[in-house]
VOMARKE-144457 format. One record per residue: residue in three letters; x negated, z, y of N, C-alpha, C in turn. Coordinates in steps of 0.05 Angstrom, whole numbers, padded with zeros to 5 digits, always signed. Layout:
ALAXZYXZYXZY;...
This chain:
MET-00296+00328-00150-00295+00312-00125-00314+00288-00127;LYS-00306+00266-00115-00323+00242-00113-00331+00239-00084;VAL-00357+00237-00080-00367+00232-00053-00384+00206-00054;PRO-00374+00184-00041-00390+00159-00041-00413+00162-00022;PHE-00432+00143-00025-00454+00143-00006-00445+00136+00022;ASN-00426+00118+00024-00417+00108+00050-00388+00102+00050;LYS-00375+00106+00073-00348+00095+00079-00349+00082+00106;PRO-00337+00058+00109-00337+00046+00135-00321+00062+00155;VAL-00328+00060+00180-00315+00076+00201-00285+00070+00202;ARG-00269+00090+00204-00240+00088+00208-00233+00103+00233;LEU-00221+00089+00253-00212+00101+00277-00182+00102+00278;GLU-00171+00120+00293-00142+00124+00293-00127+00100+00304;ASN-00140+00084+00321-00126+00061+00333-00133+00034+00319;HIS-00147+00035+00297-00155+00010+00284-00130-00007+00275;ALA-00110+00006+00264-00087-00010+00255-00073-00023+00279;GLU-00072-00009+00302-00059-00020+00326-00075-00044+00336;VAL-00101-00041+00337-00118-00063+00347-00116-00087+00329;LEU-00117-00083+00303-00115-00106+00285-00088-00119+00286;ALA-00067-00104+00291-00041-00116+00294-00040-00134+00319;GLU-00052-00124+00340-00054-00140+00365-00070-00166+00359;ALA-00092-00163+00345-00108-00187+00339-00093-00208+00323;VAL-00078-00198+00303-00063-00217+00286-00043-00232+00302;ASN-00032-00220+00323-00012-00233+00339-00023-00249+00362;CYS-00050-00249+00365-00062-00266+00385-00061-00296+00376;PRO-00060-00314+00395-00059-00342+00387-00084-00353+00375;GLN-00106-00338+00377-00132-00347+00367-00143-00327+00347;LEU-00148-00336+00322-00161-00320+00302-00190-00328+00298;ALA-00197-00353+00305-00225-00361+00303-00241-00346+00324;GLY-00267-00347+00322-00285-00332+00339-00285-00341+00368;ASN-00300-00326+00384-00302-00332+00413-00276-00328+00428;GLY-00259-00310+00417-00235-00303+00431-00239-00277+00447;PRO-00217-00264+00454-00219-00241+00472-00234-00217+00460;TYR-00231-00212+00434-00246-00190+00423-00275-00195+00420;THR-00283-00219+00413-00311-00226+00413-00323-00223+00441;LYS-00308-00232+00461-00318-00229+00489-00321-00200+00497;ARG-00302-00183+00489-00304-00154+00495-00329-00142+00482;CYS-00334-00150+00457-00358-00140+00443-00383-00149+00457;GLU-00384-00174+00464-00408-00185+00477-00412-00173+00505;ASP-00390-00169+00520-00393-00157+00546-00403-00129+00544;TYR-00394-00114+00524-00404-00087+00520-00434-00087+00515;LEU-00442-00104+00496-00470-00104+00488-00488-00115+00511;ASP-00479-00135+00525-00494-00145+00548-00499-00123+00568;ALA-00479-00107+00574-00482-00085+00593-00500-00063+00582;ALA-00496-00056+00557-00511-00034+00545-00541-00041+00542;LEU-00546-00066+00534-00574-00074+00528-00588-00087+00551;GLN-00572-00097+00570-00583-00111+00594-00598-00137+00587;VAL-00590-00149+00564-00600-00175+00557-00577-00190+00543;PRO-00577-00217+00543-00555-00231+00531-00553-00226+00501;THR-00529-00222+00491-00524-00216+00463-00501-00233+00453;ARG-00504-00244+00429-00483-00261+00417-00474-00249+00391;ILE-00448-00244+00388-00437-00235+00362-00438-00257+00342;VAL-00448-00251+00318-00451-00271+00297-00440-00260+00270;THR-00441-00277+00250-00429-00270+00224-00444-00250+00208;SER-00469-00245+00213-00484-00224+00199-00512-00222+00212;ALA-00525-00200+00207-00553-00198+00216-00571-00218+00201;THR-00564-00224+00176-00578-00245+00161-00577-00271+00177;HIS-00553-00278+00186-00551-00303+00201-00564-00301+00228;ALA-00565-00278+00241-00581-00275+00265-00610-00281+00260;LEU-00621-00272+00237-00648-00277+00230-00652-00307+00224;GLU-00633-00320+00211-00634-00349+00207-00636-00363+00233;MET-00621-00354+00253-00622-00367+00279-00649-00363+00292;MET-00662-00340+00288-00689-00335+00298-00708-00356+00287;ALA-00707-00360+00260-00725-00379+00248-00720-00407+00258;LEU-00695-00414+00263-00688-00441+00273-00698-00445+00302;VAL-00693-00425+00320-00701-00429+00348-00731-00429+00351;ALA-00745-00415+00332-00774-00414+00334-00787-00438+00321;GLY-00771-00456+00309-00782-00480+00297-00799-00475+00273;ILE-00794-00453+00258-00809-00447+00234-00806-00470+00214;LYS-00829-00479+00203-00828-00502+00185-00846-00498+00161;ASP-00845-00517+00143-00861-00516+00118-00891-00512+00125;GLY-00903-00492+00112-00932-00487+00116-00938-00465+00136;ASP-00918-00458+00153-00923-00436+00172-00924-00410+00157;GLU-00937-00390+00169-00938-00363+00157-00923-00344+00176;VAL-00909-00325+00163-00894-00305+00178-00901-00278+00166;ILE-00908-00259+00183-00915-00232+00174-00890-00215+00173;VAL-00884-00203+00150-00860-00186+00147-00868-00161+00132;PRO-00854-00139+00138-00859-00114+00122-00849-00119+00094;SER-00862-00107+00074-00853-00109+00047-00830-00090+00042;PHE-00830-00067+00055-00808-00048+00052-00785-00055+00070;THR-00768-00073+00061-00745-00082+00076-00726-00096+00057;PHE-00703-00103+00068-00683-00118+00052-00691-00147+00052;VAL-00682-00162+00032-00689-00190+00029-00680-00207+00052;SER-00660-00198+00067-00650-00213+00090-00670-00216+00112;THR-00690-00198+00114-00711-00200+00133-00728-00225+00127;ALA-00732-00230+00102-00751-00251+00093-00738-00278+00088;ASN-00714-00278+00075-00702-00303+00066-00699-00324+00088;PRO-00691-00317+00113-00687-00338+00133-00712-00355+00138;PHE-00735-00342+00135-00761-00356+00141-00770-00372+00116;VAL-00764-00362+00093-00769-00377+00068-00752-00402+00068;LEU-00727-00400+00077-00710-00424+00077-00721-00446+00095;ARG-00737-00439+00115-00750-00459+00132-00777-00468+00122;GLY-00785-00458+00099-00810-00467+00086-00834-00449+00092;ALA-00830-00426+00104-00852-00409+00111-00864-00394+00087;ARG-00890-00389+00089-00904-00372+00070-00904-00344+00081;LEU-00896-00324+00065-00894-00297+00075-00921-00282+00070;ARG-00927-00265+00090-00950-00247+00087-00938-00218+00090;PHE-00942-00203+00068-00928-00177+00067-00946-00154+00077;ALA-00934-00138+00095-00948-00116+00108-00940-00089+00097;ASP-00958-00070+00098-00953-00043+00089-00940-00027+00112;ASN-00930-00003+00105-00915+00013+00124-00927+00041+00125;ASP-00918+00056+00146-00926+00084+00149-00909+00102+00131;ALA-00912+00128+00133-00899+00146+00115-00868+00147+00119;ASP-00859+00136+00142-00830+00136+00147-00817+00109+00145;GLY-00833+00090+00134-00821+00064+00126-00824+00042+00147;ASN-00839+00046+00168-00842+00025+00189-00869+00012+00187;ILE-00870-00014+00194-00894-00030+00192-00917-00017+00207;LEU-00941-00017+00196-00965-00008+00209-00975-00030+00228;PRO-00978-00024+00254-00988-00044+00272-01015-00057+00263;GLY-01032-00041+00251-01058-00052+00241-01055-00073+00220;GLU-01033-00073+00205-01028-00093+00185-01023-00120+00198;VAL-01012-00121+00221-01007-00147+00235-01034-00160+00240;GLU-01053-00145+00250-01080-00155+00255-01093-00164+00229;ARG-01090-00148+00208-01103-00155+00183-01093-00181+00171;LEU-01067-00186+00173-01054-00208+00160-01053-00233+00177;PHE-01060-00231+00203-01057-00254+00221-01077-00276+00214;THR-01068-00301+00213-01085-00324+00209-01078-00345+00230;SER-01093-00367+00228-01087-00390+00246-01060-00402+00241;LYS-01048-00396+00217-01022-00408+00210-00998-00389+00217;THR-01004-00365+00227-00983-00346+00233-00966-00357+00257;ARG-00940-00358+00253-00922-00368+00273-00902-00348+00283;ALA-00899-00325+00270-00881-00304+00278-00888-00278+00264;VAL-00881-00256+00277-00884-00229+00265-00856-00216+00265;LEU-00849-00204+00242-00824-00189+00240-00830-00159+00239;ALA-00817-00144+00257-00817-00115+00255-00789-00105+00248;VAL-00787-00087+00229-00762-00076+00221-00761-00047+00231;ASP-00739-00040+00245-00735-00013+00255-00720+00003+00233;TYR-00736+00015+00216-00725+00027+00192-00710+00054+00198;ALA-00686+00056+00188-00669+00080+00190-00663+00088+00219;GLY-00663+00068+00237-00657+00073+00265-00681+00085+00280;ALA-00705+00083+00269-00730+00090+00282-00747+00065+00283;SER-00771+00066+00294-00787+00042+00297-00817+00048+00294;PRO-00833+00026+00290-00861+00029+00292-00869+00032+00322;ASP-00895+00034+00328-00904+00034+00355-00903+00005+00365;LEU-00880-00003+00376-00875-00031+00382-00893-00041+00405;ASP-00902-00024+00423-00920-00033+00444-00945-00045+00433;GLN-00956-00033+00412-00980-00044+00400-00975-00071+00388;ILE-00952-00074+00375-00946-00100+00362-00940-00121+00383;VAL-00926-00114+00404-00920-00133+00426-00947-00142+00438;GLU-00965-00124+00444-00991-00131+00456-01006-00151+00438;LEU-01006-00146+00412-01020-00164+00394-01006-00192+00393;CYS-00980-00192+00392-00966-00218+00391-00970-00234+00416;GLU-00970-00220+00439-00974-00234+00464-01003-00245+00465;ARG-01022-00229+00455-01049-00239+00455-01052-00263+00436;LYS-01038-00263+00414-01040-00284+00395-01021-00307+00401;ARG-01003-00303+00420-00983-00323+00429-00964-00331+00407;VAL-00954-00311+00393-00932-00316+00374-00909-00297+00380;PRO-00885-00304+00374-00862-00287+00380-00860-00263+00361;LEU-00850-00241+00372-00843-00218+00356-00813-00218+00352;PHE-00804-00217+00327-00775-00215+00321-00770-00187+00311;GLU-00749-00174+00321-00744-00146+00315-00718-00144+00299;ASP-00721-00137+00274-00698-00132+00257-00689-00103+00261;ALA-00670-00100+00279-00659-00073+00285-00631-00071+00272;ALA-00629-00082+00247-00603-00081+00233-00591-00053+00232;GLN-00608-00033+00230-00599-00005+00227-00601+00010+00254;GLY-00606-00004+00276-00616+00010+00299-00597+00013+00323;ILE-00571+00005+00321-00555+00006+00344-00551+00035+00355;GLY-00556+00038+00381-00554+00064+00393-00579+00080+00394;ALA-00600+00071+00380-00626+00084+00381-00644+00070+00402;THR-00664+00084+00411-00682+00073+00432-00711+00077+00425;TYR-00728+00061+00438-00757+00062+00437-00767+00065+00466;ARG-00779+00088+00472-00788+00094+00499-00767+00087+00519;GLY-00742+00095+00513-00720+00092+00532-00707+00064+00531;ARG-00717+00046+00515-00706+00019+00514-00691+00016+00487;PRO-00667+00003+00488-00652+00001+00463-00667-00014+00441;LEU-00667-00004+00417-00679-00019+00395-00664-00046+00393;GLY-00679-00066+00386-00669-00093+00385-00676-00109+00409;THR-00684-00095+00431-00690-00110+00456-00720-00111+00462;ILE-00737-00102+00443-00766-00101+00448-00779-00128+00440;GLY-00770-00140+00418-00780-00165+00410-00769-00188+00427;ASN-00780-00212+00423-00770-00235+00437-00740-00240+00430;LEU-00734-00236+00404-00707-00236+00394-00703-00212+00376;GLY-00679-00202+00375-00672-00179+00358-00645-00183+00345;CYS-00638-00164+00328-00611-00166+00315-00602-00138+00308;TYR-00575-00136+00307-00561-00113+00295-00544-00123+00271;SER-00539-00105+00253-00520-00110+00231-00495-00093+00235;PHE-00472-00105+00229-00447-00091+00229-00434-00091+00201;HIS-00452-00091+00181-00443-00089+00153-00430-00062+00148;ASP-00415-00060+00127-00401-00035+00120-00419-00011+00120;THR-00445-00015+00113-00463+00008+00109-00476+00017+00135;LYS-00470+00004+00157-00483+00011+00183-00466+00031+00198;ASN-00478+00042+00220-00464+00062+00236-00437+00053+00246;ILE-00435+00028+00254-00409+00016+00261-00407-00010+00246;THR-00382-00019+00241-00379-00042+00223-00357-00061+00231;SER-00360-00086+00224-00339-00106+00226-00333-00116+00198;GLY-00342-00101+00177-00340-00111+00150-00365-00127+00144;GLU-00365-00151+00153-00389-00168+00155-00392-00177+00184;GLY-00417-00177+00194-00421-00185+00222-00447-00175+00232;GLY-00455-00185+00255-00480-00177+00267-00482-00186+00296;ALA-00505-00183+00308-00509-00191+00335-00538-00202+00338;LEU-00540-00224+00353-00567-00235+00360-00572-00226+00389;ILE-00595-00213+00392-00603-00202+00418-00625-00220+00430;ILE-00621-00230+00454-00639-00251+00464-00653-00241+00489;ARG-00675-00226+00485-00690-00216+00508-00705-00239+00521;ASP-00718-00256+00505-00732-00279+00515-00712-00302+00520;GLN-00704-00305+00545-00682-00323+00550-00690-00353+00549;SER-00715-00358+00543-00722-00386+00538-00710-00396+00512;TYR-00701-00376+00495-00688-00383+00470-00657-00385+00472;LEU-00646-00378+00496-00617-00374+00498-00601-00400+00492;GLU-00608-00421+00505-00592-00446+00502-00594-00456+00473;ALA-00618-00455+00461-00621-00464+00434-00605-00447+00415;ALA-00605-00421+00420-00590-00402+00403-00560-00408+00404;GLU-00550-00414+00428-00521-00419+00432-00513-00445+00418;ILE-00531-00465+00419-00525-00490+00405-00525-00486+00375;ILE-00545-00472+00364-00546-00467+00336-00522-00452+00326;ARG-00513-00432+00342-00490-00416+00334-00465-00432+00333;GLU-00463-00453+00349-00439-00469+00351-00442-00495+00335;LYS-00454-00493+00311-00456-00515+00292-00473-00538+00303;GLY-00491-00532+00321-00509-00553+00332-00496-00569+00355;THR-00474-00558+00366-00461-00572+00389-00466-00557+00415;ASN-00460-00570+00437-00460-00557+00463-00433-00547+00471;ARG-00418-00537+00452-00390-00528+00456-00389-00506+00477;ARG-00408-00488+00478-00407-00466+00497-00408-00477+00526;LYS-00425-00497+00531-00425-00509+00557-00398-00521+00564;PHE-00385-00534+00544-00359-00546+00548-00338-00524+00555;MET-00339-00502+00541-00320-00480+00546-00324-00468+00573;LEU-00348-00469+00583-00354-00459+00610-00349-00479+00632;GLY-00341-00504+00624-00335-00525+00643-00360-00538+00654;LEU-00383-00536+00640-00408-00548+00650-00411-00576+00640;VAL-00397-00585+00619-00396-00613+00610-00367-00620+00605;ASP-00361-00646+00606-00333-00655+00603-00325-00659+00573;LYS-00345-00658+00555-00339-00659+00527-00363-00647+00512;TYR-00358-00639+00487-00381-00629+00472-00386-00646+00448;THR-00412-00646+00440-00421-00663+00419-00444-00651+00404;TRP-00452-00664+00383-00475-00654+00366-00501-00660+00380;VAL-00517-00639+00385-00542-00643+00400-00566-00633+00385;ALA-00563-00616+00364-00586-00605+00349-00576-00594+00322;MET-00595-00584+00307-00588-00571+00282-00572-00545+00288;GLY-00554-00538+00270-00539-00514+00274-00523-00507+00250;SER-00507-00486+00252-00489-00478+00231-00466-00462+00243;SER-00448-00452+00226-00425-00437+00235-00432-00407+00235;TYR-00440-00397+00257-00449-00369+00259-00430-00352+00277;VAL-00407-00362+00283-00388-00348+00301-00370-00330+00284;LEU-00367-00305+00292-00352-00285+00277-00322-00288+00283;SER-00305-00285+00263-00276-00286+00266-00267-00264+00285;GLU-00245-00271+00299-00233-00251+00318-00223-00226+00303;LEU-00215-00229+00278-00205-00205+00264-00228-00185+00260;ASN-00252-00196+00253-00275-00179+00249-00284-00166+00276;SER-00283-00183+00297-00290-00172+00323-00271-00151+00333;ALA-00245-00154+00326-00225-00135+00334-00230-00108+00320;TYR-00239-00109+00295-00245-00084+00281-00269-00070+00293;LEU-00289-00086+00302-00314-00076+00313-00309-00064+00341;CYS-00293-00077+00357-00291-00071+00386-00287-00042+00392;PRO-00267-00028+00381-00264+00000+00389-00287+00018+00380;GLN-00301+00010+00359-00325+00026+00351-00347+00023+00371;LEU-00352-00002+00381-00373-00006+00401-00367+00012+00425;GLU-00342+00013+00433-00335+00028+00457-00336+00059+00452;ARG-00340+00067+00427-00343+00096+00420-00369+00101+00405;ILE-00388+00083+00408-00413+00085+00393-00427+00112+00397;ASN-00427+00122+00422-00440+00148+00427-00427+00171+00411;GLU-00401+00171+00410-00386+00191+00395-00392+00188+00365;ILE-00393+00164+00355-00398+00159+00327-00426+00168+00319;ASN-00445+00161+00335-00473+00169+00329-00476+00199+00332;ALA-00462+00211+00351-00464+00240+00355-00453+00255+00330;ARG-00432+00245+00319-00421+00257+00295-00440+00255+00272;ARG-00453+00232+00269-00473+00228+00248-00496+00248+00253;GLY-00503+00253+00278-00524+00272+00284-00517+00300+00275;GLU-00491+00308+00279-00482+00334+00269-00485+00337+00239;LEU-00478+00315+00225-00480+00316+00196-00509+00318+00187;CYS-00527+00303+00201-00555+00304+00194-00567+00332+00199;ARG-00559+00344+00221-00569+00371+00228-00560+00392+00208;ARG-00535+00389+00198-00526+00408+00178-00541+00404+00152;TYR-00546+00379+00144-00562+00375+00120-00589+00388+00123;GLU-00601+00385+00146-00628+00396+00150-00627+00426+00150;ARG-00607+00438+00163-00605+00468+00163-00603+00479+00134;GLU-00587+00466+00118-00579+00478+00092-00596+00467+00069;LEU-00610+00445+00073-00625+00433+00051-00655+00430+00057;GLY-00662+00430+00083-00690+00424+00090-00710+00441+00076;ALA-00707+00468+00077-00726+00486+00065-00727+00482+00034;ALA-00703+00477+00023-00702+00473-00006-00717+00448-00015;PHE-00714+00426+00001-00730+00402-00005-00760+00407-00003;GLU-00768+00423+00017-00796+00428+00021-00807+00444-00002;ARG-00792+00462-00014-00801+00478-00036-00808+00461-00061;VAL-00795+00438-00064-00802+00421-00086-00821+00399-00078;GLY-00832+00401-00054-00853+00382-00044-00842+00357-00032;ALA-00816+00357-00025-00804+00333-00013-00804+00336+00018;ARG-00809+00313+00031-00808+00313+00060-00784+00295+00069;ARG-00774+00301+00092-00753+00284+00103-00765+00263+00121;LEU-00751+00240+00124-00760+00220+00142-00762+00231+00170;ALA-00783+00226+00184-00787+00236+00211-00780+00215+00231;VAL-00772+00223+00255-00767+00205+00277-00789+00208+00297;PRO-00805+00187+00303-00826+00190+00323-00817+00199+00350;ALA-00834+00212+00365-00827+00222+00391-00819+00200+00410;PHE-00828+00175+00406-00820+00154+00424-00793+00142+00417;ASN-00780+00152+00397-00753+00143+00390-00732+00164+00396;LYS-00709+00155+00407-00684+00171+00406-00668+00161+00382;PRO-00662+00178+00363-00650+00168+00338-00620+00161+00341;ASN-00610+00146+00322-00581+00141+00320-00570+00153+00295;HIS-00586+00169+00280-00578+00184+00257-00566+00165+00235;HIS-00580+00143+00231-00570+00124+00211-00572+00135+00183;MET-00592+00152+00178-00598+00160+00150-00608+00189+00149;TYR-00600+00203+00128-00614+00228+00121-00626+00223+00093;ALA-00653+00224+00092-00667+00216+00068-00690+00236+00063;ALA-00696+00240+00038-00719+00256+00030-00738+00239+00013;VAL-00764+00244+00015-00784+00230+00000-00798+00250-00018;PHE-00793+00248-00044-00805+00267-00063-00835+00261-00066;SER-00849+00282-00073-00878+00279-00078-00884+00271-00107;ARG-00865+00276-00124-00869+00269-00153-00848+00248-00161;PRO-00856+00225-00170-00837+00203-00176-00815+00210-00196;GLU-00821+00229-00214-00801+00236-00234-00778+00252-00222;HIS-00782+00264-00198-00761+00280-00186-00737+00263-00177;ARG-00743+00239-00167-00721+00223-00156-00700+00216-00177;PRO-00707+00203-00200-00686+00197-00219-00671+00221-00230;SER-00686+00243-00232-00673+00268-00241-00652+00277-00220;PHE-00659+00277-00195-00641+00285-00174-00617+00267-00172;ILE-00622+00240-00173-00600+00221-00171-00581+00224-00195;ALA-00591+00229-00219-00574+00232-00243-00558+00258-00241;HIS-00570+00279-00230-00555+00304-00227-00532+00300-00208;MET-00537+00287-00185-00516+00283-00165-00495+00264-00175;LYS-00503+00243-00189-00483+00225-00201-00465+00239-00221;GLY-00476+00257-00237-00460+00272-00256-00440+00289-00242;ALA-00445+00297-00217-00427+00314-00202-00408+00297-00185;GLY-00411+00270-00186-00393+00252-00171-00403+00245-00143;VAL-00428+00250-00138-00440+00245-00111-00460+00222-00114;THR-00456+00201-00098-00474+00178-00099-00497+00182-00079;CYS-00522+00183-00090-00546+00186-00074-00566+00164-00082;PRO-00565+00141-00069-00582+00118-00078-00610+00120-00067;PHE-00628+00105-00079-00654+00100-00067-00651+00076-00049;HIS-00672+00062-00041-00669+00040-00023-00682+00015-00034;TYR-00700+00003-00019-00710-00024-00026-00730-00024-00049;VAL-00728-00045-00065-00750-00053-00083-00770-00069-00066;PRO-00795-00061-00064-00814-00075-00046-00814-00105-00051;LEU-00814-00120-00029-00813-00149-00032-00839-00160-00045;HIS-00862-00148-00038-00887-00159-00048-00890-00157-00078;SER-00876-00138-00091-00878-00134-00120-00854-00145-00135;SER-00835-00157-00120-00812-00169-00133-00820-00195-00147;PRO-00804-00205-00165-00811-00230-00179-00815-00253-00160;PHE-00798-00256-00140-00801-00278-00121-00823-00273-00101;GLY-00826-00247-00093-00847-00240-00074-00875-00246-00085;ARG-00879-00243-00111-00905-00249-00123-00913-00278-00121;THR-00893-00296-00117-00900-00325-00115-00915-00331-00090;PHE-00916-00313-00070-00930-00318-00046-00960-00310-00048;TYR-00968-00301-00071-00996-00295-00077-01006-00316-00096;ASP-01028-00329-00089-01039-00351-00106-01044-00342-00134;SER-01053-00317-00137-01059-00306-00164-01035-00295-00178;GLY-01013-00292-00163-00989-00279-00175-00991-00249-00175;VAL-01014-00239-00166-01018-00210-00166-01016-00200-00137;PRO-00997-00183-00131-00992-00174-00103-01014-00156-00093;ASP-01017-00155-00066-01034-00136-00054-01026-00107-00061;GLU-01045-00089-00058-01038-00061-00060-01028-00052-00032;LEU-01004-00043-00032-00992-00033-00007-00983-00004-00013;PRO-01001+00015-00011-00995+00042-00021-00973+00056-00006;GLY-00972+00052+00021-00950+00065+00036-00923+00055+00027;CYS-00921+00029+00023-00896+00017+00014-00888+00027-00014;ASP-00907+00027-00032-00901+00036-00059-00893+00065-00060;ARG-00906+00081-00043-00900+00110-00043-00871+00115-00034;ILE-00863+00104-00012-00836+00109-00002-00815+00096-00020;ALA-00821+00072-00029-00802+00058-00046-00797+00072-00073;GLY-00818+00085-00083-00815+00099-00109-00805+00127-00108;ASN-00803+00138-00083-00796+00167-00081-00773+00174-00063;LEU-00763+00155-00048-00742+00161-00028-00714+00162-00040;VAL-00698+00181-00031-00670+00183-00038-00654+00188-00013;ARG-00630+00177-00012-00612+00180+00011-00587+00196+00004;LEU-00579+00213+00023-00554+00229+00019-00531+00215+00032;PRO-00506+00220+00022-00483+00208+00035-00481+00215+00064;LEU-00473+00196+00080-00472+00200+00109-00453+00179+00121;TYR-00431+00188+00133-00413+00169+00146-00396+00184+00167;PHE-00386+00169+00187-00372+00181+00209-00348+00198+00201;ASN-00333+00188+00182-00308+00202+00173-00313+00222+00151;MET-00338+00229+00146-00344+00249+00125-00331+00276+00132;THR-00317+00288+00113-00304+00313+00118-00323+00336+00113;GLU-00316+00360+00124-00332+00384+00119-00332+00390+00089;GLU-00310+00386+00076-00308+00391+00047-00327+00372+00032;GLU-00327+00347+00039-00345+00328+00025-00374+00335+00029;GLN-00382+00343+00054-00410+00350+00058-00417+00376+00045;SER-00399+00396+00046-00404+00421+00032-00409+00417+00002;TYR-00392+00401-00010-00395+00395-00038-00422+00381-00044;THR-00429+00362-00027-00455+00348-00031-00478+00368-00029;ILE-00477+00386-00009-00499+00405-00005-00500+00425-00029;GLU-00477+00434-00038-00477+00452-00061-00489+00440-00086;ARG-00482+00415-00091-00492+00401-00115-00522+00396-00112;ALA-00531+00389-00088-00560+00385-00083-00575+00411-00087;LEU-00565+00433-00077-00579+00459-00080-00581+00467-00110;GLU-00561+00460-00126-00562+00465-00155-00588+00454-00166;TRP-00594+00429-00160-00618+00416-00170-00643+00427-00157;LEU-00642+00431-00131-00666+00439-00116-00674+00468-00124;ARG-00655+00484-00133-00661+00512-00141-00665+00515-00171;SER-00666+00493-00185-00666+00494-00214-00694+00499-00226;GLY-00714+00501-00208-00741+00506-00218-00756+00481-00225;VAL-00748+00458-00216-00762+00432-00222-00789+00432-00210;
């Protein structure tokens, strides 16, 4: 049997919805399906949300609306995907890399340590659908008068102290990439809690024009008014996303069932070899984005991955830390990165198990059986 790490969500009405979308007069973005997606998110999050072409592009929009420029500094966690960092580098920013806690989230104390007179923004990443103690980071950013941007790419459906992830920072984002809980293939959302950014974000999203005002009848023509790009998602992508958004609770609940089964049948076996599972803080309600184990001995991970691969099961690790990457080192004058022990520990020892909405009982049983073979082998 072959068990991939991920499969994009497939719903029984997807073919019907896509057929309807193909027959609509409008395939470009900002049509009826985009509006349905945005209406759903606006209601669920209670803040304005705009569907965009990717979470990467949502982060680019954050850098643009914040006016990040050459010489500014931006604090980012090192344990994250390059899309968290690239949008700010593209604007000329110098990155300051922060360490993380045992579960992969930025340590609030790192923000204080790395803050300088040149800091213009702080990035928090909600790793695996959980978060750092965002209240501490919000308080520090407010005191320092810089915006907090929340990369909640993995966070849809999860909450922090009862508030949806993505809505705690001044701006936030979700990803709808194939690997996320719900997907449009490629796509994302920009979440605009601080509405002083709303008009600028809408102009940037519409190629630097005031087209949204025109479509709302607020101006008699639209024209180029600022920098921007094409960040509007196609109606076909929005159509694929729409029924998933409307069933997000069901989708996340199914993922929760899969995670609980993994824990019931594998948790004790992982503990016997000294591996811990990622924990969800008490202030988070999870969305079950990931089931992952962190080994205590670095040699265990490649051995486990090789065993699973040999059995046809894909179990990947995650990020290569940004601070130690070839390009990340260029942000240190000496070329020698800081020691970030929490980041190095999780990056060197974490492994993820297959997890997706349409996972069958047979696929999960096979994955568990193959994992137990390794875990009981006396390693």
